[in-house]
C-alpha positions as CSV (number, residue, x, y, z in Angstrom):
1,M,4.6,-33.4,-24.7
2,K,3.5,-29.9,-24.9
3,S,0.9,-30.6,-26.3
4,A,-0.5,-33.3,-23.7
5,T,0.0,-30.4,-21.4
6,M,-2.2,-27.6,-23.7
7,T,-4.6,-30.8,-24.3
8,A,-4.9,-30.7,-20.6
9,V,-4.9,-27.1,-19.6
10,A,-7.5,-26.5,-22.4
11,L,-10.3,-29.5,-20.5
12,A,-9.7,-27.8,-17.1
13,L,-10.5,-24.4,-18.5
14,A,-13.4,-25.5,-20.5
15,L,-14.1,-27.5,-17.2
16,T,-14.0,-25.2,-14.8
17,S,-16.5,-22.9,-17.5
18,V,-19.7,-25.0,-17.3
19,L,-19.1,-25.3,-13.1
20,P,-21.3,-22.6,-12.0
21,P,-19.7,-20.3,-9.0
22,G,-20.0,-20.2,-4.9
23,P,-21.7,-17.4,-2.8
24,A,-19.5,-14.6,-2.3
25,Q,-18.1,-14.9,1.5
26,A,-16.4,-11.9,1.7
27,K,-17.8,-10.0,4.9
28,G,-14.4,-8.3,6.0
29,C,-13.0,-8.4,3.7
30,L,-13.5,-4.9,2.4
31,K,-12.8,-3.0,5.6
32,G,-9.8,-5.0,6.0
33,A,-8.1,-4.8,2.3
34,L,-8.8,-0.3,2.7
35,A,-7.5,-0.7,6.4
36,G,-4.4,-3.0,5.1
37,G,-3.8,-0.9,1.5
38,V,-3.7,2.4,2.7
39,A,-1.0,0.7,6.1
40,G,1.1,-0.9,3.2
41,H,1.0,2.3,1.0
42,Y,2.3,4.1,4.2
43,A,4.5,1.4,5.5
44,G,6.6,1.4,1.6
45,H,4.8,1.7,-1.4
46,H,3.2,-1.8,-0.7
47,A,-0.5,-1.6,-1.1
48,V,-1.3,-4.1,-3.3
49,L,-0.2,-6.7,-0.5
50,G,-1.4,-4.9,2.7
51,A,-4.7,-5.3,0.4
52,I,-4.0,-9.0,0.2
53,G,-3.2,-9.5,3.9
54,G,-6.2,-6.9,5.3
55,C,-8.6,-8.5,3.5
56,A,-7.7,-12.4,4.8
57,V,-7.2,-10.9,8.1
58,G,-10.7,-8.9,7.7
59,H,-12.5,-11.8,7.0
60,H,-10.7,-13.9,9.6
61,L,-12.2,-11.6,12.3
62,A,-15.2,-11.4,10.4
63,N,-16.3,-15.3,11.2
64,E,-14.4,-15.4,14.4
65,K,-16.5,-13.3,15.7
66,A,-20.0,-14.5,13.9
67,K,-19.3,-18.0,15.9
68,Q,-19.4,-16.1,19.3
69,P,-22.7,-16.1,20.7
70,N,-24.5,-13.7,20.8
71,P,-25.9,-12.7,24.5
72,T,-28.7,-10.9,24.3
73,A,-30.3,-13.0,22.0
74,G,-34.0,-14.1,22.4
75,Q,-33.9,-11.2,25.9
76,E,-36.8,-9.0,25.7
77,Q,-35.5,-5.2,24.8
78,N,-37.8,-3.9,28.2
79,P,-39.0,-5.7,30.7
80,P,-42.6,-6.2,31.3
81,A,-45.3,-4.2,32.6
82,S,-45.2,-5.5,35.3
83,A,-42.0,-5.5,37.1
84,Q,-41.9,-1.7,36.6
85,N,-42.6,0.8,39.4
86,P,-45.9,-0.1,39.9
87,Q,-47.4,3.3,41.5
């Protein structure tokens, strides 16, 4: 039984090492991890747990911000010359 489990684990590790890694989606994670690590450190020496939680929250907030429509998209920065004060 023990050798069958070890064989299955070895096969799983061999197969996962062949697969290409996916792209990293770390947007918001670094800022959240930094803030969470500092907060966790001051809240009872739990910096690692704070960094993990901060990364998760920062990533979630970055995804939510990316889903919001950009109200300035498609608008010109400067109005046309005819709309300015003609003198």
